[in-house]
N, CA, C and O atoms as a Maestro MAE file, in Angstrom:
{
 s_m_m2io_version
 :::
 2.0.0
}

f_m_ct {
 s_m_title
 :::
 protein
 m_atom[328] {
  # First column is atom index #
  i_m_mmod_type
  r_m_x_coord
  r_m_y_coord
  r_m_z_coord
  i_m_residue_number
  s_m_chain_name
  s_m_pdb_residue_name
  s_m_pdb_atom_name
  i_m_atomic_number
  :::
  1 25 63.045 -55.763 287.802 1 A "UNK " " N  " 7
  2 3 62.616 -55.122 289.081 1 A "UNK " " CA " 6
  3 2 60.767 -55.710 289.195 1 A "UNK " " C  " 6
  4 15 59.941 -55.591 288.289 1 A "UNK " " O  " 8
  5 25 60.571 -56.212 290.307 2 A "UNK " " N  " 7
  6 3 59.222 -56.360 290.338 2 A "UNK " " CA " 6
  7 2 58.093 -55.116 290.400 2 A "UNK " " C  " 6
  8 15 58.372 -53.992 290.816 2 A "UNK " " O  " 8
  9 25 57.018 -55.443 290.003 3 A "UNK " " N  " 7
  10 3 56.026 -54.062 289.925 3 A "UNK " " CA " 6
  11 2 54.835 -54.904 289.966 3 A "UNK " " C  " 6
  12 15 54.628 -56.117 289.930 3 A "UNK " " O  " 8
  13 25 53.972 -53.628 290.073 4 A "UNK " " N  " 7
  14 3 52.418 -53.885 289.879 4 A "UNK " " CA " 6
  15 2 51.973 -53.063 289.227 4 A "UNK " " C  " 6
  16 15 52.585 -52.008 289.057 4 A "UNK " " O  " 8
  17 25 50.470 -53.361 288.525 5 A "UNK " " N  " 7
  18 3 49.708 -52.272 288.032 5 A "UNK " " CA " 6
  19 2 48.440 -52.322 287.803 5 A "UNK " " C  " 6
  20 15 48.108 -53.430 288.225 5 A "UNK " " O  " 8
  21 25 47.282 -51.662 287.283 6 A "UNK " " N  " 7
  22 3 46.092 -52.332 287.177 6 A "UNK " " CA " 6
  23 2 45.960 -52.755 285.645 6 A "UNK " " C  " 6
  24 15 46.688 -52.343 284.742 6 A "UNK " " O  " 8
  25 25 44.896 -53.654 285.514 7 A "UNK " " N  " 7
  26 3 44.606 -54.702 283.947 7 A "UNK " " CA " 6
  27 2 43.675 -55.041 283.968 7 A "UNK " " C  " 6
  28 15 43.041 -55.586 284.871 7 A "UNK " " O  " 8
  29 25 43.398 -54.759 282.893 8 A "UNK " " N  " 7
  30 3 41.903 -55.476 282.456 8 A "UNK " " CA " 6
  31 2 42.050 -57.062 282.516 8 A "UNK " " C  " 6
  32 15 42.957 -57.689 281.968 8 A "UNK " " O  " 8
  33 25 41.044 -57.594 283.246 9 A "UNK " " N  " 7
  34 3 41.325 -59.585 283.191 9 A "UNK " " CA " 6
  35 2 40.084 -59.544 282.709 9 A "UNK " " C  " 6
  36 15 39.158 -58.771 282.952 9 A "UNK " " O  " 8
  37 25 40.203 -60.859 281.691 10 A "UNK " " N  " 7
  38 3 39.084 -61.503 281.393 10 A "UNK " " CA " 6
  39 2 39.004 -62.919 281.884 10 A "UNK " " C  " 6
  40 15 40.017 -63.605 281.745 10 A "UNK " " O  " 8
  41 25 37.869 -63.489 282.478 11 A "UNK " " N  " 7
  42 3 37.669 -64.318 282.678 11 A "UNK " " CA " 6
  43 2 36.554 -65.421 282.294 11 A "UNK " " C  " 6
  44 15 35.376 -65.152 282.529 11 A "UNK " " O  " 8
  45 25 36.854 -66.494 281.786 12 A "UNK " " N  " 7
  46 3 35.480 -67.270 281.107 12 A "UNK " " CA " 6
  47 2 35.466 -68.388 281.991 12 A "UNK " " C  " 6
  48 15 36.345 -69.244 282.091 12 A "UNK " " O  " 8
  49 25 34.174 -68.296 282.757 13 A "UNK " " N  " 7
  50 3 33.667 -68.943 283.490 13 A "UNK " " CA " 6
  51 2 32.835 -70.502 283.504 13 A "UNK " " C  " 6
  52 15 32.744 -71.444 284.291 13 A "UNK " " O  " 8
  53 25 32.346 -70.180 282.251 14 A "UNK " " N  " 7
  54 3 32.091 -71.531 281.463 14 A "UNK " " CA " 6
  55 2 31.609 -71.337 280.267 14 A "UNK " " C  " 6
  56 15 31.742 -70.158 279.937 14 A "UNK " " O  " 8
  57 25 30.983 -72.146 279.280 15 A "UNK " " N  " 7
  58 3 30.966 -71.580 278.180 15 A "UNK " " CA " 6
  59 2 29.784 -70.672 277.665 15 A "UNK " " C  " 6
  60 15 29.696 -70.199 276.532 15 A "UNK " " O  " 8
  61 25 28.867 -70.510 278.733 16 A "UNK " " N  " 7
  62 3 27.825 -69.195 278.720 16 A "UNK " " CA " 6
  63 2 28.226 -67.953 279.236 16 A "UNK " " C  " 6
  64 15 27.674 -66.957 278.767 16 A "UNK " " O  " 8
  65 25 29.334 -67.772 280.369 17 A "UNK " " N  " 7
  66 3 29.489 -66.848 280.859 17 A "UNK " " CA " 6
  67 2 30.777 -66.205 281.025 17 A "UNK " " C  " 6
  68 15 31.696 -66.830 281.554 17 A "UNK " " O  " 8
  69 25 30.925 -65.033 280.629 18 A "UNK " " N  " 7
  70 3 32.821 -64.592 280.878 18 A "UNK " " CA " 6
  71 2 32.433 -62.823 281.568 18 A "UNK " " C  " 6
  72 15 31.548 -61.999 281.340 18 A "UNK " " O  " 8
  73 25 33.338 -62.862 282.252 19 A "UNK " " N  " 7
  74 3 33.561 -61.687 282.631 19 A "UNK " " CA " 6
  75 2 34.782 -60.989 282.506 19 A "UNK " " C  " 6
  76 15 35.798 -61.684 282.517 19 A "UNK " " O  " 8
  77 25 34.909 -59.711 282.385 20 A "UNK " " N  " 7
  78 3 35.614 -58.583 282.610 20 A "UNK " " CA " 6
  79 2 35.878 -57.792 284.057 20 A "UNK " " C  " 6
  80 15 34.871 -57.674 284.754 20 A "UNK " " O  " 8
  81 25 36.921 -57.327 284.501 21 A "UNK " " N  " 7
  82 3 37.658 -56.944 286.192 21 A "UNK " " CA " 6
  83 2 38.888 -55.995 285.903 21 A "UNK " " C  " 6
  84 15 39.916 -56.348 285.326 21 A "UNK " " O  " 8
  85 25 38.627 -54.772 286.380 22 A "UNK " " N  " 7
  86 3 40.127 -54.131 286.462 22 A "UNK " " CA " 6
  87 2 40.645 -54.531 287.870 22 A "UNK " " C  " 6
  88 15 40.065 -54.128 288.878 22 A "UNK " " O  " 8
  89 25 41.861 -55.414 287.938 23 A "UNK " " N  " 7
  90 3 42.322 -55.865 288.870 23 A "UNK " " CA " 6
  91 2 44.144 -55.174 288.552 23 A "UNK " " C  " 6
  92 15 44.736 -54.687 287.589 23 A "UNK " " O  " 8
  93 25 44.531 -55.561 290.230 24 A "UNK " " N  " 7
  94 3 45.721 -55.057 290.202 24 A "UNK " " CA " 6
  95 2 46.425 -56.249 289.647 24 A "UNK " " C  " 6
  96 15 45.641 -57.147 289.340 24 A "UNK " " O  " 8
  97 25 47.607 -56.496 289.443 25 A "UNK " " N  " 7
  98 3 48.459 -57.837 288.753 25 A "UNK " " CA " 6
  99 2 50.108 -57.044 288.843 25 A "UNK " " C  " 6
  100 15 50.677 -55.965 288.676 25 A "UNK " " O  " 8
  101 25 50.359 -58.612 289.270 26 A "UNK " " N  " 7
  102 3 51.836 -58.375 289.832 26 A "UNK " " CA " 6
  103 2 52.738 -59.020 289.151 26 A "UNK " " C  " 6
  104 15 52.342 -59.983 288.495 26 A "UNK " " O  " 8
  105 25 53.850 -58.750 289.126 27 A "UNK " " N  " 7
  106 3 55.171 -58.961 287.890 27 A "UNK " " CA " 6
  107 2 56.154 -59.659 288.811 27 A "UNK " " C  " 6
  108 15 56.393 -59.282 289.958 27 A "UNK " " O  " 8
  109 25 56.748 -60.796 288.166 28 A "UNK " " N  " 7
  110 3 57.823 -60.724 288.772 28 A "UNK " " CA " 6
  111 2 59.369 -59.674 288.034 28 A "UNK " " C  " 6
  112 15 59.279 -58.731 287.247 28 A "UNK " " O  " 8
  113 25 60.542 -60.219 288.582 29 A "UNK " " N  " 7
  114 3 61.649 -59.215 287.703 29 A "UNK " " CA " 6
  115 2 61.700 -59.668 286.348 29 A "UNK " " C  " 6
  116 15 62.161 -58.922 285.485 29 A "UNK " " O  " 8
  117 25 61.392 -60.503 286.143 30 A "UNK " " N  " 7
  118 3 61.362 -60.235 284.372 30 A "UNK " " CA " 6
  119 2 60.042 -59.744 283.465 30 A "UNK " " C  " 6
  120 15 59.687 -59.842 282.290 30 A "UNK " " O  " 8
  121 25 59.523 -59.157 284.707 31 A "UNK " " N  " 7
  122 3 57.623 -58.563 283.909 31 A "UNK " " CA " 6
  123 2 56.396 -59.424 283.450 31 A "UNK " " C  " 6
  124 15 55.291 -59.153 282.980 31 A "UNK " " O  " 8
  125 25 57.228 -60.879 283.871 32 A "UNK " " N  " 7
  126 3 55.943 -61.869 283.662 32 A "UNK " " CA " 6
  127 2 55.086 -61.467 284.793 32 A "UNK " " C  " 6
  128 15 55.510 -61.266 285.931 32 A "UNK " " O  " 8
  129 25 53.458 -61.328 284.295 33 A "UNK " " N  " 7
  130 3 52.340 -61.706 285.364 33 A "UNK " " CA " 6
  131 2 52.310 -62.740 286.455 33 A "UNK " " C  " 6
  132 15 51.933 -63.890 286.231 33 A "UNK " " O  " 8
  133 25 52.697 -62.339 287.602 34 A "UNK " " N  " 7
  134 3 52.497 -63.584 288.303 34 A "UNK " " CA " 6
  135 2 51.090 -63.611 289.285 34 A "UNK " " C  " 6
  136 15 50.338 -64.575 289.139 34 A "UNK " " O  " 8
  137 25 50.818 -62.796 290.054 35 A "UNK " " N  " 7
  138 3 49.320 -62.919 290.850 35 A "UNK " " CA " 6
  139 2 48.673 -61.552 290.308 35 A "UNK " " C  " 6
  140 15 49.175 -60.616 289.687 35 A "UNK " " O  " 8
  141 25 47.236 -61.814 290.822 36 A "UNK " " N  " 7
  142 3 46.687 -61.182 290.764 36 A "UNK " " CA " 6
  143 2 45.419 -61.009 292.054 36 A "UNK " " C  " 6
  144 15 45.260 -61.951 292.830 36 A "UNK " " O  " 8
  145 25 44.720 -59.968 292.164 37 A "UNK " " N  " 7
  146 3 43.697 -59.869 292.814 37 A "UNK " " CA " 6
  147 2 42.302 -59.594 292.160 37 A "UNK " " C  " 6
  148 15 42.272 -58.452 291.704 37 A "UNK " " O  " 8
  149 25 41.172 -60.265 291.979 38 A "UNK " " N  " 7
  150 3 40.367 -60.235 291.297 38 A "UNK " " CA " 6
  151 2 38.893 -59.451 291.545 38 A "UNK " " C  " 6
  152 15 38.351 -58.788 290.662 38 A "UNK " " O  " 8
  153 25 38.329 -59.643 292.922 39 A "UNK " " N  " 7
  154 3 37.681 -58.799 293.788 39 A "UNK " " CA " 6
  155 2 38.218 -57.802 294.412 39 A "UNK " " C  " 6
  156 15 37.716 -57.752 295.535 39 A "UNK " " O  " 8
  157 25 39.249 -56.696 294.206 40 A "UNK " " N  " 7
  158 3 39.046 -55.880 295.010 40 A "UNK " " CA " 6
  159 2 39.112 -54.473 294.407 40 A "UNK " " C  " 6
  160 15 39.623 -54.023 293.381 40 A "UNK " " O  " 8
  161 25 38.315 -53.869 295.550 41 A "UNK " " N  " 7
  162 3 37.982 -52.394 294.857 41 A "UNK " " CA " 6
  163 2 38.796 -51.226 294.920 41 A "UNK " " C  " 6
  164 15 39.091 -50.413 295.796 41 A "UNK " " O  " 8
  165 25 39.132 -51.439 293.431 42 A "UNK " " N  " 7
  166 3 40.339 -50.273 292.719 42 A "UNK " " CA " 6
  167 2 40.024 -48.972 293.092 42 A "UNK " " C  " 6
  168 15 40.945 -48.168 292.946 42 A "UNK " " O  " 8
  169 25 39.031 -48.564 293.512 43 A "UNK " " N  " 7
  170 3 38.398 -47.184 293.713 43 A "UNK " " CA " 6
  171 2 38.411 -47.055 295.477 43 A "UNK " " C  " 6
  172 15 37.677 -46.385 296.204 43 A "UNK " " O  " 8
  173 25 39.211 -47.704 295.720 44 A "UNK " " N  " 7
  174 3 39.333 -47.401 297.384 44 A "UNK " " CA " 6
  175 2 40.542 -47.472 297.708 44 A "UNK " " C  " 6
  176 15 41.298 -48.388 297.384 44 A "UNK " " O  " 8
  177 25 40.940 -46.115 298.650 45 A "UNK " " N  " 7
  178 3 41.951 -45.667 299.419 45 A "UNK " " CA " 6
  179 2 41.932 -45.095 300.214 45 A "UNK " " C  " 6
  180 15 40.820 -44.958 300.726 45 A "UNK " " O  " 8
  181 25 43.099 -44.383 300.860 46 A "UNK " " N  " 7
  182 3 43.307 -43.913 301.998 46 A "UNK " " CA " 6
  183 2 43.092 -42.642 302.254 46 A "UNK " " C  " 6
  184 15 42.921 -42.099 303.345 46 A "UNK " " O  " 8
  185 25 43.116 -41.931 300.573 47 A "UNK " " N  " 7
  186 3 42.745 -40.241 300.999 47 A "UNK " " CA " 6
  187 2 42.496 -39.720 299.646 47 A "UNK " " C  " 6
  188 15 42.941 -40.021 298.538 47 A "UNK " " O  " 8
  189 25 41.838 -39.039 299.975 48 A "UNK " " N  " 7
  190 3 41.367 -37.884 298.389 48 A "UNK " " CA " 6
  191 2 42.726 -38.053 297.573 48 A "UNK " " C  " 6
  192 15 42.768 -39.016 296.807 48 A "UNK " " O  " 8
  193 25 43.407 -37.546 297.622 49 A "UNK " " N  " 7
  194 3 44.536 -37.178 296.491 49 A "UNK " " CA " 6
  195 2 45.003 -38.487 296.296 49 A "UNK " " C  " 6
  196 15 46.042 -38.507 295.636 49 A "UNK " " O  " 8
  197 25 44.597 -39.564 296.639 50 A "UNK " " N  " 7
  198 3 45.421 -40.910 296.308 50 A "UNK " " CA " 6
  199 2 44.171 -41.564 295.530 50 A "UNK " " C  " 6
  200 15 44.293 -42.639 294.944 50 A "UNK " " O  " 8
  201 25 43.161 -40.964 295.558 51 A "UNK " " N  " 7
  202 3 41.851 -42.020 294.843 51 A "UNK " " CA " 6
  203 2 41.853 -41.019 293.554 51 A "UNK " " C  " 6
  204 15 41.700 -41.576 292.467 51 A "UNK " " O  " 8
  205 25 42.025 -39.473 293.561 52 A "UNK " " N  " 7
  206 3 42.294 -39.234 292.480 52 A "UNK " " CA " 6
  207 2 43.744 -39.578 291.503 52 A "UNK " " C  " 6
  208 15 43.791 -38.925 290.461 52 A "UNK " " O  " 8
  209 25 44.626 -40.303 291.694 53 A "UNK " " N  " 7
  210 3 45.741 -40.530 290.971 53 A "UNK " " CA " 6
  211 2 45.255 -41.909 291.050 53 A "UNK " " C  " 6
  212 15 45.870 -42.268 290.046 53 A "UNK " " O  " 8
  213 25 44.813 -42.690 291.324 54 A "UNK " " N  " 7
  214 3 44.034 -44.107 290.944 54 A "UNK " " CA " 6
  215 2 43.568 -43.986 289.385 54 A "UNK " " C  " 6
  216 15 43.703 -44.825 288.495 54 A "UNK " " O  " 8
  217 25 42.947 -42.619 289.318 55 A "UNK " " N  " 7
  218 3 42.011 -42.561 288.116 55 A "UNK " " CA " 6
  219 2 43.310 -42.744 287.008 55 A "UNK " " C  " 6
  220 15 42.926 -43.285 285.970 55 A "UNK " " O  " 8
  221 25 44.332 -42.504 287.017 56 A "UNK " " N  " 7
  222 3 45.125 -41.640 286.061 56 A "UNK " " CA " 6
  223 2 45.494 -43.044 285.759 56 A "UNK " " C  " 6
  224 15 45.508 -43.440 284.594 56 A "UNK " " O  " 8
  225 25 45.916 -44.133 287.178 57 A "UNK " " N  " 7
  226 3 46.633 -45.586 286.846 57 A "UNK " " CA " 6
  227 2 45.611 -46.464 286.243 57 A "UNK " " C  " 6
  228 15 46.050 -47.250 285.403 57 A "UNK " " O  " 8
  229 25 44.335 -46.502 286.488 58 A "UNK " " N  " 7
  230 3 43.202 -46.592 286.050 58 A "UNK " " CA " 6
  231 2 43.084 -46.542 284.543 58 A "UNK " " C  " 6
  232 15 42.762 -47.587 283.978 58 A "UNK " " O  " 8
  233 25 43.270 -45.630 283.940 59 A "UNK " " N  " 7
  234 3 43.436 -44.991 282.502 59 A "UNK " " CA " 6
  235 2 44.272 -45.703 281.719 59 A "UNK " " C  " 6
  236 15 43.941 -45.987 280.568 59 A "UNK " " O  " 8
  237 25 45.617 -46.131 282.312 60 A "UNK " " N  " 7
  238 3 46.370 -46.738 281.816 60 A "UNK " " CA " 6
  239 2 46.278 -48.275 281.468 60 A "UNK " " C  " 6
  240 15 46.976 -48.771 280.584 60 A "UNK " " O  " 8
  241 25 45.476 -48.916 282.134 61 A "UNK " " N  " 7
  242 3 44.978 -50.022 281.943 61 A "UNK " " CA " 6
  243 2 44.497 -50.539 280.701 61 A "UNK " " C  " 6
  244 15 44.656 -51.662 280.223 61 A "UNK " " O  " 8
  245 25 43.717 -49.274 280.128 62 A "UNK " " N  " 7
  246 3 42.664 -49.675 279.217 62 A "UNK " " CA " 6
  247 2 43.772 -49.313 277.838 62 A "UNK " " C  " 6
  248 15 43.427 -49.572 276.686 62 A "UNK " " O  " 8
  249 25 44.842 -48.817 278.097 63 A "UNK " " N  " 7
  250 3 45.943 -48.909 276.936 63 A "UNK " " CA " 6
  251 2 46.574 -49.969 276.311 63 A "UNK " " C  " 6
  252 15 47.110 -49.961 275.203 63 A "UNK " " O  " 8
  253 25 46.411 -51.450 277.583 64 A "UNK " " N  " 7
  254 3 47.551 -52.018 277.339 64 A "UNK " " CA " 6
  255 2 46.173 -53.311 276.896 64 A "UNK " " C  " 6
  256 15 44.950 -53.231 277.013 64 A "UNK " " O  " 8
  257 25 47.052 -54.411 276.379 65 A "UNK " " N  " 7
  258 3 46.188 -55.776 276.389 65 A "UNK " " CA " 6
  259 2 45.782 -56.158 277.562 65 A "UNK " " C  " 6
  260 15 46.219 -56.048 278.708 65 A "UNK " " O  " 8
  261 25 44.421 -56.856 276.837 66 A "UNK " " N  " 7
  262 3 43.547 -57.486 278.323 66 A "UNK " " CA " 6
  263 2 44.347 -58.504 278.589 66 A "UNK " " C  " 6
  264 15 44.879 -58.973 277.583 66 A "UNK " " O  " 8
  265 25 44.624 -59.021 279.612 67 A "UNK " " N  " 7
  266 3 45.051 -60.476 280.370 67 A "UNK " " CA " 6
  267 2 43.977 -61.279 280.420 67 A "UNK " " C  " 6
  268 15 43.014 -60.924 281.101 67 A "UNK " " O  " 8
  269 25 43.950 -62.539 279.689 68 A "UNK " " N  " 7
  270 3 43.064 -63.811 280.256 68 A "UNK " " CA " 6
  271 2 43.729 -64.498 281.085 68 A "UNK " " C  " 6
  272 15 44.940 -64.702 281.012 68 A "UNK " " O  " 8
  273 25 42.623 -65.103 282.346 69 A "UNK " " N  " 7
  274 3 42.959 -65.913 283.134 69 A "UNK " " CA " 6
  275 2 42.933 -67.421 282.604 69 A "UNK " " C  " 6
  276 15 41.861 -67.901 282.235 69 A "UNK " " O  " 8
  277 25 43.737 -67.929 282.579 70 A "UNK " " N  " 7
  278 3 43.759 -69.149 282.173 70 A "UNK " " CA " 6
  279 2 44.077 -70.420 283.254 70 A "UNK " " C  " 6
  280 15 44.779 -70.449 284.264 70 A "UNK " " O  " 8
  281 25 43.326 -71.356 282.656 71 A "UNK " " N  " 7
  282 3 43.563 -72.932 283.592 71 A "UNK " " CA " 6
  283 2 42.449 -72.540 284.442 71 A "UNK " " C  " 6
  284 15 41.416 -71.906 284.230 71 A "UNK " " O  " 8
  285 25 43.004 -73.152 285.562 72 A "UNK " " N  " 7
  286 3 42.089 -73.095 287.159 72 A "UNK " " CA " 6
  287 2 42.615 -72.040 287.662 72 A "UNK " " C  " 6
  288 15 43.252 -72.223 288.699 72 A "UNK " " O  " 8
  289 25 42.529 -70.537 287.089 73 A "UNK " " N  " 7
  290 3 43.232 -69.519 287.723 73 A "UNK " " CA " 6
  291 2 44.707 -69.543 287.719 73 A "UNK " " C  " 6
  292 15 45.301 -68.653 288.328 73 A "UNK " " O  " 8
  293 25 45.393 -70.504 287.071 74 A "UNK " " N  " 7
  294 3 46.795 -70.620 287.227 74 A "UNK " " CA " 6
  295 2 47.685 -69.681 286.497 74 A "UNK " " C  " 6
  296 15 48.877 -69.770 286.791 74 A "UNK " " O  " 8
  297 25 47.360 -68.827 285.634 75 A "UNK " " N  " 7
  298 3 48.284 -67.907 285.017 75 A "UNK " " CA " 6
  299 2 47.243 -66.911 284.308 75 A "UNK " " C  " 6
  300 15 46.032 -66.759 284.472 75 A "UNK " " O  " 8
  301 25 48.404 -66.134 283.245 76 A "UNK " " N  " 7
  302 3 47.768 -64.959 282.940 76 A "UNK " " CA " 6
  303 2 48.333 -64.831 281.120 76 A "UNK " " C  " 6
  304 15 49.511 -64.993 280.801 76 A "UNK " " O  " 8
  305 25 47.363 -64.558 280.252 77 A "UNK " " N  " 7
  306 3 48.057 -64.197 278.945 77 A "UNK " " CA " 6
  307 2 47.432 -63.159 278.292 77 A "UNK " " C  " 6
  308 15 46.253 -63.022 278.619 77 A "UNK " " O  " 8
  309 25 47.961 -62.179 277.252 78 A "UNK " " N  " 7
  310 3 47.296 -61.241 277.209 78 A "UNK " " CA " 6
  311 2 46.888 -61.607 275.331 78 A "UNK " " C  " 6
  312 15 47.437 -62.199 274.402 78 A "UNK " " O  " 8
  313 25 46.115 -61.143 275.469 79 A "UNK " " N  " 7
  314 3 45.188 -61.152 274.198 79 A "UNK " " CA " 6
  315 2 44.482 -59.942 273.831 79 A "UNK " " C  " 6
  316 15 43.973 -59.253 274.715 79 A "UNK " " O  " 8
  317 25 44.376 -59.506 272.178 80 A "UNK " " N  " 7
  318 3 43.766 -58.630 271.778 80 A "UNK " " CA " 6
  319 2 42.898 -58.099 272.642 80 A "UNK " " C  " 6
  320 15 42.286 -58.884 273.367 80 A "UNK " " O  " 8
  321 25 42.680 -56.852 272.746 81 A "UNK " " N  " 7
  322 3 41.685 -56.205 273.721 81 A "UNK " " CA " 6
  323 2 40.293 -55.556 273.021 81 A "UNK " " C  " 6
  324 15 40.256 -54.679 272.158 81 A "UNK " " O  " 8
  325 25 39.293 -56.173 273.584 82 A "UNK " " N  " 7
  326 3 37.971 -56.148 273.075 82 A "UNK " " CA " 6
  327 2 37.448 -55.061 272.614 82 A "UNK " " C  " 6
  328 15 36.297 -55.066 272.177 82 A "UNK " " O  " 8
  :::
 }
 m_bond[327] {
  # First column is bond index #
  i_m_from
  i_m_to
  i_m_order
  :::
  1 1 2 1
  2 2 3 1
  3 3 4 2
  4 3 5 1
  5 5 6 1
  6 6 7 1
  7 7 8 2
  8 7 9 1
  9 9 10 1
  10 10 11 1
  11 11 12 2
  12 11 13 1
  13 13 14 1
  14 14 15 1
  15 15 16 2
  16 15 17 1
  17 17 18 1
  18 18 19 1
  19 19 20 2
  20 19 21 1
  21 21 22 1
  22 22 23 1
  23 23 24 2
  24 23 25 1
  25 25 26 1
  26 26 27 1
  27 27 28 2
  28 27 29 1
  29 29 30 1
  30 30 31 1
  31 31 32 2
  32 31 33 1
  33 33 34 1
  34 34 35 1
  35 35 36 2
  36 35 37 1
  37 37 38 1
  38 38 39 1
  39 39 40 2
  40 39 41 1
  41 41 42 1
  42 42 43 1
  43 43 44 2
  44 43 45 1
  45 45 46 1
  46 46 47 1
  47 47 48 2
  48 47 49 1
  49 49 50 1
  50 50 51 1
  51 51 52 2
  52 51 53 1
  53 53 54 1
  54 54 55 1
  55 55 56 2
  56 55 57 1
  57 57 58 1
  58 58 59 1
  59 59 60 2
  60 59 61 1
  61 61 62 1
  62 62 63 1
  63 63 64 2
  64 63 65 1
  65 65 66 1
  66 66 67 1
  67 67 68 2
  68 67 69 1
  69 69 70 1
  70 70 71 1
  71 71 72 2
  72 71 73 1
  73 73 74 1
  74 74 75 1
  75 75 76 2
  76 75 77 1
  77 77 78 1
  78 78 79 1
  79 79 80 2
  80 79 81 1
  81 81 82 1
  82 82 83 1
  83 83 84 2
  84 83 85 1
  85 85 86 1
  86 86 87 1
  87 87 88 2
  88 87 89 1
  89 89 90 1
  90 90 91 1
  91 91 92 2
  92 91 93 1
  93 93 94 1
  94 94 95 1
  95 95 96 2
  96 95 97 1
  97 97 98 1
  98 98 99 1
  99 99 100 2
  100 99 101 1
  101 101 102 1
  102 102 103 1
  103 103 104 2
  104 103 105 1
  105 105 106 1
  106 106 107 1
  107 107 108 2
  108 107 109 1
  109 109 110 1
  110 110 111 1
  111 111 112 2
  112 111 113 1
  113 113 114 1
  114 114 115 1
  115 115 116 2
  116 115 117 1
  117 117 118 1
  118 118 119 1
  119 119 120 2
  120 119 121 1
  121 121 122 1
  122 122 123 1
  123 123 124 2
  124 123 125 1
  125 125 126 1
  126 126 127 1
  127 127 128 2
  128 127 129 1
  129 129 130 1
  130 130 131 1
  131 131 132 2
  132 131 133 1
  133 133 134 1
  134 134 135 1
  135 135 136 2
  136 135 137 1
  137 137 138 1
  138 138 139 1
  139 139 140 2
  140 139 141 1
  141 141 142 1
  142 142 143 1
  143 143 144 2
  144 143 145 1
  145 145 146 1
  146 146 147 1
  147 147 148 2
  148 147 149 1
  149 149 150 1
  150 150 151 1
  151 151 152 2
  152 151 153 1
  153 153 154 1
  154 154 155 1
  155 155 156 2
  156 155 157 1
  157 157 158 1
  158 158 159 1
  159 159 160 2
  160 159 161 1
  161 161 162 1
  162 162 163 1
  163 163 164 2
  164 163 165 1
  165 165 166 1
  166 166 167 1
  167 167 168 2
  168 167 169 1
  169 169 170 1
  170 170 171 1
  171 171 172 2
  172 171 173 1
  173 173 174 1
  174 174 175 1
  175 175 176 2
  176 175 177 1
  177 177 178 1
  178 178 179 1
  179 179 180 2
  180 179 181 1
  181 181 182 1
  182 182 183 1
  183 183 184 2
  184 183 185 1
  185 185 186 1
  186 186 187 1
  187 187 188 2
  188 187 189 1
  189 189 190 1
  190 190 191 1
  191 191 192 2
  192 191 193 1
  193 193 194 1
  194 194 195 1
  195 195 196 2
  196 195 197 1
  197 197 198 1
  198 198 199 1
  199 199 200 2
  200 199 201 1
  201 201 202 1
  202 202 203 1
  203 203 204 2
  204 203 205 1
  205 205 206 1
  206 206 207 1
  207 207 208 2
  208 207 209 1
  209 209 210 1
  210 210 211 1
  211 211 212 2
  212 211 213 1
  213 213 214 1
  214 214 215 1
  215 215 216 2
  216 215 217 1
  217 217 218 1
  218 218 219 1
  219 219 220 2
  220 219 221 1
  221 221 222 1
  222 222 223 1
  223 223 224 2
  224 223 225 1
  225 225 226 1
  226 226 227 1
  227 227 228 2
  228 227 229 1
  229 229 230 1
  230 230 231 1
  231 231 232 2
  232 231 233 1
  233 233 234 1
  234 234 235 1
  235 235 236 2
  236 235 237 1
  237 237 238 1
  238 238 239 1
  239 239 240 2
  240 239 241 1
  241 241 242 1
  242 242 243 1
  243 243 244 2
  244 243 245 1
  245 245 246 1
  246 246 247 1
  247 247 248 2
  248 247 249 1
  249 249 250 1
  250 250 251 1
  251 251 252 2
  252 251 253 1
  253 253 254 1
  254 254 255 1
  255 255 256 2
  256 255 257 1
  257 257 258 1
  258 258 259 1
  259 259 260 2
  260 259 261 1
  261 261 262 1
  262 262 263 1
  263 263 264 2
  264 263 265 1
  265 265 266 1
  266 266 267 1
  267 267 268 2
  268 267 269 1
  269 269 270 1
  270 270 271 1
  271 271 272 2
  272 271 273 1
  273 273 274 1
  274 274 275 1
  275 275 276 2
  276 275 277 1
  277 277 278 1
  278 278 279 1
  279 279 280 2
  280 279 281 1
  281 281 282 1
  282 282 283 1
  283 283 284 2
  284 283 285 1
  285 285 286 1
  286 286 287 1
  287 287 288 2
  288 287 289 1
  289 289 290 1
  290 290 291 1
  291 291 292 2
  292 291 293 1
  293 293 294 1
  294 294 295 1
  295 295 296 2
  296 295 297 1
  297 297 298 1
  298 298 299 1
  299 299 300 2
  300 299 301 1
  301 301 302 1
  302 302 303 1
  303 303 304 2
  304 303 305 1
  305 305 306 1
  306 306 307 1
  307 307 308 2
  308 307 309 1
  309 309 310 1
  310 310 311 1
  311 311 312 2
  312 311 313 1
  313 313 314 1
  314 314 315 1
  315 315 316 2
  316 315 317 1
  317 317 318 1
  318 318 319 1
  319 319 320 2
  320 319 321 1
  321 321 322 1
  322 322 323 1
  323 323 324 2
  324 323 325 1
  325 325 326 1
  326 326 327 1
  327 327 328 2
  :::
 }
}
C-alpha cells in the first residue's frame, strides 16, 4: 500500500556543500520511496492538535536511516545516519 512519512534527506549540491532537510517522502505499493517534497515547512498544519501530532511523526524520522538524493534529483537511497 502506498504511504508517506517524514524522513531526513541528504543532498550533495556540489563538492563543497551538502545539506540535510526533514521532508515528506512518498512510497509506492512495494514500499520504495518514489517522491519527496524538499522545501515544505513540515511545522505548518491546519490546527493546533495537528501541529502537536506532527512532532511525533518528525521524531520517528530520526529513528530511520537517512535518505540521500541521488543523480539529478532522480531517486533516493538509504545511507547510514550521521
